[in-house]
C-alpha positions, 0 to 999 in steps of 0.5 A: 519478501524484500519488504519483510527483510527491509522492515526487519533490518529497519527494526534492528538498526533504526530508532523507533520513530524512523522505523515507524515512518519507514514501515508506514511508507512501505505499507502505503506502497503495498496497498495501492499495488494490491488494489490495482491488482484487484482492479485488473483482475476485475477488468478481465471480466471472467465470471467466477462463481462461489466467491465474494464479489465487489464492485470495481469502484472499491479497489480503484478508490482504495488505490487512490486513497492509498496513493494520496496518503503516500503523497501526504506522507512524503510531503510531511517527511520533506517538510520535517527535514 
C-alpha cells in the first residue's frame, strides 16, 4: 500500500524521467522480496498438492538477478548525479 501511494504521489509531483526512475527503483525493491518469500516458503518442506511447483533455484536466481539490477540502477543514479 505504501508503495502504491508513493508512486501516485511521484506521478503527480515529479517530472516523467524522475517518476520512471523512482518506479523502477521501487519495483526492483519489491521483486527480490517476493522471490525471497517464495524461497522461504519452499524451504518449509510442506507438501501441498494440486498447485504449481517450481524448483527452489528459480526464486533464488530471481532474487539475485533483481538485487543485481537494483545495484546497477543505484550505481547509474550515483554516476549521473
